[in-house]
N, C-alpha and C positions, 0 to 999 in steps of 0.2 A: 469681304473687305478687311484688310489687316487693321488691327488696333494700333494707334499711334502712341509712342512713349509719352507719358504725362497725362493721357486720358484716364478716365475713371469708369469703373463698374462698381457702383455703390461706393463703399469706403476704400476700394482697392485701386491704388495708383499703378497703372500699367507701366512696365519697364520694357526690357529688351525681349524679343521673341526667343524662345528656347527650341522650338521645333514644331513641326506640323505633320499631321497624318490625315487620312481620309475622313476621320470622325472628329477631328478637333485640332485647334491651334493652341499652343502652350506658351504662356508668357511668364517671365519673372515679374513679380509685382510686390508692392509694399502695402501692408495693412496699416492704414493711417491711424487707426484707433489704438492698436497695440504696438505699433512701430516694429514690426517684424517682417521679414521677407517670406513671401508665400509664392506659390505657383497657381496661376489661373489658367484653366482650360476652357476655351469657348467653343461652342458649336457654330460652324460657319452658317451664315444666313441662308445660303442657297440650299443647305441641308435641313435647317430647322423647319422648313415648310413641309418636309416629308414626315408624315406621322410615324412611320416605322422607325426612322432613324432617330427622331426625337424620343420615341419610346425606349430605344436602345440606350441613348444618352441618359435618360432618367433611370433606366434599370441599373446602369453602372453606379449611379449615386446610391441607389437603394442597396446594391450589393456591397459596396464599400462600407457603408454605414453599418451594415449587419456584421461586418468582419472587424470591427474596431478593436484595436489591440495596441499595446505599447510598441510593437514592432511592425505595425501597419503604417504605411504612409497615411497620416491622418487626413480625413476629410473634414475641413474646417467649416465649409459653408456651401450652400447651393443658392443660386439666385438667377434672376432674369431682369434685364433692363433694356428698354428700347428694342425689344425683339431679339436680344442676344441672351442665350442661355449659357450659364457658366458654372463651373465647379471651382472651389478654392481648396487647395490642398497644401500639405507640408512641402517645403522646398528641399529637394534632395540634390546632393552633389556626388558625382562618381561617373561610372561608365557602365554600359550594358555588358552583360556576359558575351553577347555577340561581338561587341567591339574588342573585348579582351581576347576572344578566340581567334581573331585575325592574326595573332602572334603565335598561335599554336596551342598545344595542350597545356593544361594547368598542372603544377606539381601535385603529386598525389595527396599530401595532407590538405592543401587548399581545396582541391576538388572534393574531397570527402566532407570538408566543413561546409562548403557551399551546398553540396547535395543534401546534407543533413538539415540545413536551414530550410531549403526548399521543401524537403519532405515534411518537415514539421509544419511548415506553413500550409501545405496542401492538406495535411491531416486535419488541421484545425478548421479549414474551410469545408472539407468533406463532412466533418462532424456537424457543421451547421447547415448541411444540405446544399452547398454550393460547389458546382463543378466548373473548373476554369475553362476547359475546352480549347485553349489556344496557348498552351505552355510551350515556350521556345526560348532560346538564348536572348532574343531581342526583347523579351518581356521579363527579363531578370536583371535587376539593377544591382551593381556592386558598389556599396558605400562603405564608409569607415565603420559603420555600425553593423555591417553584414549584408547578406544578399536579401533583396526584397523583390517580391513578385509584382509585376505591373499588368495593366490592361485587363480589366475584367469586363470589357465590352461584350465578349462572347460568353461570359459566364452565365450559367443558369442555375436555378434552384431545383432541387429534386422534386419530382411529381408536379412540375410546372411546365406544361408543353409549350413549345415555341409556336407563336402564331404564324399563319401562312405569310403574313406580311414580313415579319422579321426574318423568316426563313429565307427570304429572297434578298436579304441585305448582302451586298458584296463583302467578302471577308477582307478585302483590301482596305476597307474603311476602318483602318486601325486607329486605336487611341494614341499610338506613338509614331514618331517619325521612324523611317526605315533607312538603314545604311544601304543605299542602292547597290553599291559595288559588291557587297557580301550578302545581299538579300536572297533568301531562299525563295523558291517558287511559291507563289500565293495563289490559291484556288479562288475562282469566282463562282458565283451562283449558289447552289444549295449546299455545297460542301463548306462548312464553317471551320476555319482554322488555317494553318500553314502546312503545306503538304509534307515537307520533310519530317515533321514531328507528329503527324496524324496517325491514329490507330486504324487498322484495317476496317473495323466496323464503321468508323467515321466515313472512310472513303466509299463504303458501300451504302451510305445514306441511313444507317441505323442510328437509333437514339444513343447519345453519348452518356456515360455515367462515370463514376469515380475511377473505374478501371481504365477509361480512356485517358484520363490524366496520368495514370500510372505508366501507360505505354509511352506517352510523350516524355515523362520524367526519365524513363530509361534511355530515350534517344538523346536527351540533354546530358545525362551523366556520361553516356558513351562518348559524346563529343568533347566534354570537358577532359576526360581521361586520355583520349587518343588523338585529339586535335583534328579529327575527321568526322563527318556526319555518318550516322549509322546506315542511312540509305541514300543512294545517289542515283540520278538519272538525267539524261540529256534533254528529256521532255517530260511533260506531265504524265504521259502514258507509261514511259519506261520507269519513272519514279514510282508511280502507283503500283506497277508490277513488282518492283523491288520490295516495297513495303508489304504487299500481300503475300508474295511467294518466297522471298529470299531471306536468308539469315546473314547478318553482318559477321565479319570475323570476330572471334573472341577477343575481349579486351586484352587478355594475357598474351595473345599472339602479337600484339602491337606494343604493349607495355609489359615487358617480362617481369618487372619488379612488383606488379600489382598482386594483391592477395588472391588466392584461388576463390575465396568466397565472393569476390567482386564479380567474377565471371558469372557465378550462379545468380547473384542479385540482378545484374543487368539482363541476363538471358531470360529470367522469369518475368521481368518487367516487359520484355519485348515479345512475349508469347503471342502468337497470332490469335489464338482463342482466348477471349477475356476470362473464361472460367479457369484457364491454366496459368494466369498471372497471379501475382500477389493480389489479395482481395481487399487490402486496405493500405493506406499510406502508413498507418501505424506499424504494420508488419515490415514495410520497407525501412522505416526509420529505425526499428529495432535491429534489423540486419546491418544497417550502416553503422550503428553504434557498436555492434559486436566487431565489425571489421576495424573500426577506428581504434578499438581498445586492444588491438593485437600487438602493439609494440610502440617503442619510442618514435619510430619513423612516422607514426600517424598522429602524434601530438599536434594539435591544431592551434592556430592563433587567430585573433580577431582582426589583425591589421591587413585587410584586403588591400592590395596595391591600389593607389590612386590612379586615376585615368591619365593616359598619355594624351588623350583628346578630351579635356574636361568639358562637360556640358551638364546642365541641370535640367530636370524635367519633373513635372508634377506626376506622381505615381499613384496608381490605384493598386495597393499592395497589402500583403499580410504576411506575418511571420511570427513564430513563437519558439525561438531558441535562445533568447537573451540570457537565460540562466546559465547556459553552457559556458559562455565566456567568463561570467562572474565566478562560476564554480571552478574554473581552471586553477585558481589559486588554491582552492581547497583540496584539489586532487593531488597536490604535492608531486606533480609530474616534473618539476624543475627544482634544482637545488634551492633550499631555503636557509635562512640564518639558523644557527644551531638552537637558539632560544625560542624559535617561533613555533607556537602551537595554534593551529587553526581549527575552528569547529563551526558547525551550523546544524540547525535542527530541521528535521523533515517531518512535517505534519502527516499523520496517518489518518485515513478516512473514518476510522471507527475504533472502538476499543478492541482489545484482543489480548491474548496472553503475552506478557512482556518478555517471556523466555524464548519464544519461537521466532527468532530472527536469524538471518544468514547473509553475510556479505559475500559477493562472488569473488573468486580467486584473483581476478584482475582489478577488483575494486570499482567496477563500472556499474554494478547493479546490486540492489539488496532486495531481499524478499522477507516478508513478515506475515505473521498470523494476524488476521482481522476477524471481527465477530459482529458484522453489521446487523444480523437478524437473529442472533442467538446461536447460530451454527458457524463454526469457524471456516475460513477459506484463506487462500494465500494471495497476498498483495505484492505486486512487483513494482519497484521504483528504479528508475535510471538516474544515476548520479548526475546532477546538473540539469535535470528535467523538472518542470514545475509540478507535474501530476504523476500519479501512478495508475496502474490498472489491476483489476482482479484477474488472476490466472484461472481460466475456465477449467472446470472439471476437478477442482480441488476442494469441494465441500467436505467439511469435517477434517481438514488437514492440520497436522501438527509437526513439529520438529523438522523444518525444511533444511536441506543441505544441498550443495552445488556439485555438479560435475566439474572436472578440472578445466574444461574448455569454456565454462560459463554459459553453456547453451541449454542445460537441462537441470531441473531441480528434483531432487529426491524428497519424499515426504511420507508421512504415515497417515492413513485414513481408513476408517471402517475395518480396523484390525488387520490392515495389510500395508506392506511396504510398496510404494509406487514411485513412478517418475513421470515428469511431464516436461515437454519441450516448451520453452518460454515463447516460442513463435506461435503457440496456440494449438498444437496438435493434441489429440486426446491423451489422457494419462494411460500409462502401461502398468499393469499389475506385476509385481516381481516376486513377492514372498509373503507368507503369513507373519504377522507381527501383532499379536492380540493385545499387548499391554506395553507398548514400545517406549523406548527412551533414547532416541538419537541415532544418527548414522553419519557416515563419511564416505568419500568416493575418491579413488586415486586415478592417476592418468592411465593405468592399465585396465580400467573398467571394473575394478574390484570395489564392491560396496561392502563396508563393514558396518553392522548395525546391531542394536539391542532390541530383539523382538519382544522382550519382557523385562520388567523391572525386578524380576526374581530369578535371573538366569545368566548364562554367559553371553559373549558376543558371537554373532554368526557372520559368515561371509557369503556373498552371492555375486554372480556376474551381473553387471549392469544390463547386459543383453538378455538376461533371464536364465533360468535353470534352477537347480536344486540348492537351497540354502543349507549350509553345513556349519556346525559349531566350530569356532576357532579357538577361543579361550576355554579354560576349565576352572570352575570355582574351586578354590583351594580350601578344603575343610580345615586343614591345619591352621590357616590364617583366619578362620571364621568367616570366609567370604560368602555373602548371600546374593550379591548382584554385581554385574559388570555393565556399565552404562556410558553413554555419550562419548563414543570414540572420535578421535580427531587425527587424521593422517598428518604426518609431517610432510614437508615438500618433497622428500625423496620417494614418497608413495609406498614405503615399506614399514617404516616405524610409525607408531601411533600412540597417542595419549588416550587414556580412558579412566573412568571413575570406578573405584572399587568400594562397595559397601560391605562392611564387616561387622560382626557382633562385637569386635574389639576396636575401640577408637584408635588404638595404636596401629591397626592394620588398614583402616579406612583411609581413603585419599585418592590422589591422582597418581597413576602408574604409567610407565612407559614400556611398551613391548614392540614386537615386530611380527610381520606375517611369517617370518622364518623361525622366530623364537617367541611364541605367544605368552610365555610365562613372564609377567611384567615385574619391573622393579619400581618401588615407591619413589615418587618425586617430591610430593608435598602432602601434608596431612589434611588439606581441606577437601571434603568429599563433594566438590562442585566442579562442573565442567571447566576445563582449561583449554588453552590453545597455544600454539607455538608459531613464532615469526622468525624465519631464517635471518641470520645464521644462528642466533644464540639467545633469543628472548622468549621466556615463558610468561604467558598471561594467565593469572589465576585469581580466585576470589579470596578475600579475607573479610568474612562476614559480608557487608554490602559494598566493600571497596574493591575495585579492580586494581590488582597489583601487577608490576612487571619486574622480573628478575632474570639475571643471566643464567642460562642453563647450558651445560655441556651435554649434548644428547648422547655422545659416545660413552662418556663416563657415567651418565645419569647423575650429574652432580650440579647442584646449585652453587653459584658464585656471587660474591658481592652482596650488597644490601638491596632488598626489595624497595621499590618506589611506587607511590600511589599514582594511578593514571586517571581514575574517575571515581566519584563518590555516588552513593545511593543507586547502585546498579541492582536491578531486580534479580533475586535469587530464590531458590526453593530447595531447602535441604531434603524435603520429602521425595523429590524425584531427581535431585542432583543437577537441576537446570540452573543456568545463569544467563541473564539477558544481554549477551554481547556476542559479537562475531568480528573477525578480522580477515582482511585480504592478505595475499602473499607479501605485498609490499607495505603492509602496516596500516591500510585504510581501515579504521575501527568504527563500528557502529554499536551503540548500546542503548538500552532503554532506561532513562532515569525514572525512578519510581518515587517521586516526591510526595505521593499520597501516603507513603509509609514512613514519614518523618514523625518527630515527636511534637508536631505543632497542631495536633487535633485536641479537641476538648469534648467531653461528654456533656451534652446539653439537653435540657428539657425544652420542648417546643410545643406551644399551645396550638389549637386549631386555627387561630388567626396568624400564626407564624411568629409569635413573641417568644424570645429565647431567654433562658436563664441557665446558669451553670448547675449541673447535677453534682459535679465534683471539680475541685479546682485543679487537680493535677493534670498536666498535659501528657499526651502519649500517642502511640500509633494504634488506636483502638479499632476493632472490627467486631461486628456481630454481637452487640449487647443483647442480653436476655434477662428479663426481670423474673424474680422469684414469684411463686403463686400469690404471696401476700403483698408483693411490691416493696418490701423493706430492703431487699438486696438485689444485686445484679451480678451476672458473670459476663466477662468480656474477654475476647482475645486481644493480646497485646504483643507488640514487637514482632509481628509477622514479617517475613514468611517462616521464620524459625523460632516462633514465640511460644508463649504459654498462656494459660487461663489465669485470670485474676478475678477475685470477688470484691464487690463493693458493698459496704454497709453504709446506707445513706444517713442513718441516724448519727453515726459516729464520724461520718465523712472519711472513712478509712478504706484503703485499698490494700488487699492482701493477696500475695501470690498463691495460686491454688495448685498448679502443676509445675514440676521441676525437671522433667525429662529433657534431654537435649534435642529431641525430635520436635516436630511441629504439632502442637496441640491447639484445637480451636473448635468452633461451632458448638459452644456450650448450650445445654438444654436441661432445664430443671425437671426433676420428677414431680408428680402431682402433690406429694406431701412436702416438697421443698427440702427433703433430707439428703438427696443425692443430686449430682450433676452428671449427665451423660455428655460425652464429647468425642470428637474424632482425633486420632493420633496415628502417626506413621512410625511409631517406635519399634514395631515388630520386625518389619523387613522392608520398610519403605512404602508399603501399601497402607492406605488409610483404613484403620479398623475403628470400631466404636467401643469405648471404654466407659466405665462409670466409677465415681468416687464419692464417698460420704463427704458432705459439706463440713462436718466436724473435723475431718482429716484423720480420724482415729484408724480407719480401715484403709489400706492402700487401694489404688485403683485396680479394677478387675475387668477383663475383656467381656463384652456383651456380644459382639458380632465380629468374627474374623473370617475373611474370605479372600479369594484370589482377586476379587474386584474391590475397588475402593468404595468404602461405605461412609455415609455421613448422616448423623441424626437430624431429623426434621421436626417431629412433634410426638407427643404422647396423647393418645385418645383420652377424652374426659372420663371414661369408665375404667381407665387403667389397663385395658386389655391389650392394646397394641402400641408398639413403637413404630412410628412412620419413619422410614429412612430412605435415603437416596443411594442408588448404586450407579457408579460411573462405569457403564457397560463397555468393557473391552477398550476403554479409552476413546470411545466414539460418541456415545450419547448417555443421557441420564434417565433412569427409570425410578419410579417410586414403588417401594416394597413395604409389606407389613410384617413385623416380627412379633409373634405372640409372646407377651411378657411372661405369662405363666408357664410357657413351654409349648413346643410345637414347631412345625415346619414353616419357615417364612414363605410368604406368597406374594406374587406381584400384584400391585394395585393399578398402576398406570405403566404400561410397557409399550413403547412405540419407537420408531427411528428418530423421533424428535427429542429435544431436551426437556424432560418433565421433572420439575424441581420445585422446591419451596412449598411442600405440602403442609398445611395447617388445618387442623380439624375444628369444625364449628363447636362452640361450647355445649350445644345440645347433642353432639355426637353423630348426627345423621348425614352430615355433608362435610366435604373437605374442599378447601380452596387450594389451588396450585397454579403454577406458571408453566406454560408450554409454548414452544416456538414452532409448532406444527404448521401454522399458517404462514411462516416465513419471518415472523417477528414475535417476540414474547407477548403473550396475552394471558389474562387471568381467567380461570374457569372454576366452576363449582361442579363437584362430582359426588354422587350419592356414596355413602360410606357406612359400613366397610365393603358393601357389595357395589361395585362400580357399574350401575345399571343406567343411570340417567346423568346427563351432563348439560350445563348451561354456561354460555360464555358471558363473562362479566364486563371486561374492558373492551373498548372498541377503537382505541388509538394507541395500542401498546400498553403493557403493564408488567411490573415486576414486584417481587417481595410482598405477597399478600399477608395481612395481619387482621385478626378479628378484634372487635371491641369486646369488653368483658361480658356484656350481655348478649353478644352475638347478633345484635340488630344492625350492625354496621361493619362493612368490610373495607379495609384500607389497602392501598397499593400505591406504587410509585409509577409515574409516567415519565419517560425520558431516561437520560443517562444515570444509572445507579451502579454501584459496585465499587470495590476497592481499586480497580484498575481503570475506572472511567473518570474523566475530568469534566463532565458536563453536569449542569444543574438538573435537578429532578423536580417534578411536581408531585406533591402529595395529593392523592385522590381519595374520595370516599363514595361508597354506594350504600344506600339503604337496602337491607335484605329482609324480606318477610317470608316466613316458612308456613305455608298453609297446611291444613291437616292432611291434605292429599295433593298430589301434583308437584311440579317443579317449583323451585324458589322464585319469588317475584323480586326483580331487581330494578332499582330506580336508575335514573339517568346519572352518570358519574358527575360528581361535584368536585371542583378544584378547591383545595384548602390553602396551600401555600407552596411557593418555590423554595428550594433549599439545595445547597451543594452537598448532597448526602454522600457519605463515605462509609461503605462497609456495613450496611444494614441498620435496622432500628427495631424497637419494640414499643408496645403501647401499654401504658399504665392503666390501673383501674379507674383513675379519674379522667381518662381520655387524653392525657398528655403523651407526647412521643419522646422516647429516649433515643438519641442518635449522636454519633461522633461527627463533629463539624469542624472545618477549618476556622481559625480565629478571624475576626473581621480584618479586612485589608490584606489577607494572605492571597495575593493575586496568583502566586505560583501554583497554588493548588487548583485554580480555576481555568488554567490554560488547556487548550485541546491536547489530546494525547500526541506525543511526538517521539521520534527517535533522534538520537544525537550522533552525528558523524564527526569524527576527530581525526585529524591528520597532523603529522609532525610530532607526535608523542614519543616516537623512538629517539628523538634528539634530546639529549640532556642539556639542561641550562648550565652555561659555563659559570 
């Protein structure tokens, strides 16, 4: 019996009927408590007595509530009154896609937008284990806020079999009214869904999964683009035969202006064998975004036309593409006022090197290095999308760069140059690159790359083959390295970084594939980029600058202007943390932890803080002298120097003065010398030593083709423990005999083994390794690595011993100069029996602290560490990338 206007179900005052279907009647209603319009769907009384239908009605409520999202038609309430079961939902206005299609095909940009929204919605549902099973135009609502999926009455959760009772529910008992004149054939009985949009496996009675929805999605997209259904038949039998055996005409045969990739997308959706379809809606969505990014014709808008036959209906829907509309302004796809600069931040899932980021040529995607478990990988983000994904097969990846079509990413890992399709295909090995420093890719499939930071640039075909040198180091100019090539848009000319023994010769050069002897553009030896027709982006210390460049004359014009401050750089490898698309979509990593707003603090075991020295700075890795009266600290990274601190005098004195990057200071046992790492020789980090008195100049201790970093000196003075960055892929711990002899490996594995500190007794060494998938602290017998004991059990970094060796400290959580997360200082008691392994206590939490760049432990048990000043919220925010549009327009 129909509800009468003015009647009530609880606090909901019933208004006009909106529609009816086999499974429910929908009414406009008013929530008298909140004075808002809602939609109420009731289950007819003659059906509520059927347990299987009531179960389906309740299942819909559970499904909708599990898919709650800003772009889901919200489920406000569920109730029962006088035997009437009802749902209360958001009131929507618009028309169904089925109603819109009665007027024919949709314009290509609108069809792509709606398809992307539906794909995103299905992707989110599938990730939560929900399969729709009845996707069709009649279950897609077009509203002013975008497309919304309706009717989850047939939806099921993965690994949740349908009961025999529910399996016999007629599919015609739909949650929505049907436009009878345009209604497709609806199957009865055990086949659940609507025939025109059903996958072959559904018709054969097999279990539906997410790939079933992908098939239905393909039929819907086909109909939107062509205005005709993918499969037709005069009867159920002929229609089923068409779905199972026939292929619809290609979209391009009916819509000649459609992109070729669209044919491939739809055809793969409609594959008869589920194993030959796209295997996830995430893959489909990625394809749609690649297609939509192909030109101005596919720029989409959010103003879906209003209905010619307006009606409102309570919808059980979900969708996650709200960000796309909001980000349209940021994409600068339409003309903007000259003075307008738009920017937004993209939160990254974990810390990673700020230098390794790349914007795709079309500005639709960016890829960045991440380091979630101590080993890097690549993270892909689609502009306008709320989350990113990790690209499979990119463990150990650095220096990403894009193919010109934006479908493939080149990168370096395990001493090799590789490429990976962002659709998820396995990486392809291209060439050796043992100590790499950047690459670039032109439209002809030529990859130009630096396999080593001590050699020329090489070229190789993107399809594989032999890599051959392109540039030649000019001895007359003192050149030692060519790095970070960047093709200009013509694909022939390229920028690259030259490192020379002469500062007058170092800098950014411009050359071409036809004439690889470059001409100097600017003297900053950091990666640069070019935006057509005439803009050079380059670094001036930590400021990103833009200046007009005539690439034909290799001549800078006008005055440079600042684009962004505090951009990550590294003079040691020539890297700079920015990237730009062809049309000027810029991404960069602000490194605000390297500002001058840190202070060296003493912190007690209970977390009480006091200033160790008043002067603020960008401090990293403080190390106390053996008697505790002094400290050495790195300052002004990433191109900084070492400074010493005399606590008694409260004085800070500059210790190294080279233009290279000096850091990781380590005291000798007698406190007379400081060992440190520096890349002054050829860009590779070596280990040097210098007398604290400053009378004797620094001298090299370890020089190698691999980067080396000092870690500790054994208490007996026999060994220097140092870290080797092995071929740019992993870190190992080595022993250098101080009195002379051949260095030997101590810990050598595919993992990152770092931060070795020897016990004061000299028989054990604590170190950090990520071999388990995340950093943990271990004890290893020393100097013979025979026995090992794990110390931490919930992650651990940066071990340090107490002066008596009875306690071992480490940090749990986000630590490090490039991480913006709070750390927890942990302590374990360590007992060394006369024989057998160490006895380790349960880890004890000491205090939480926003640690930046390391710490050391004083003889009295206090901790020396650089910390942001109180209230400095900027240093505590999660790591992020900044995207900037409109910077090419100068302010009038």
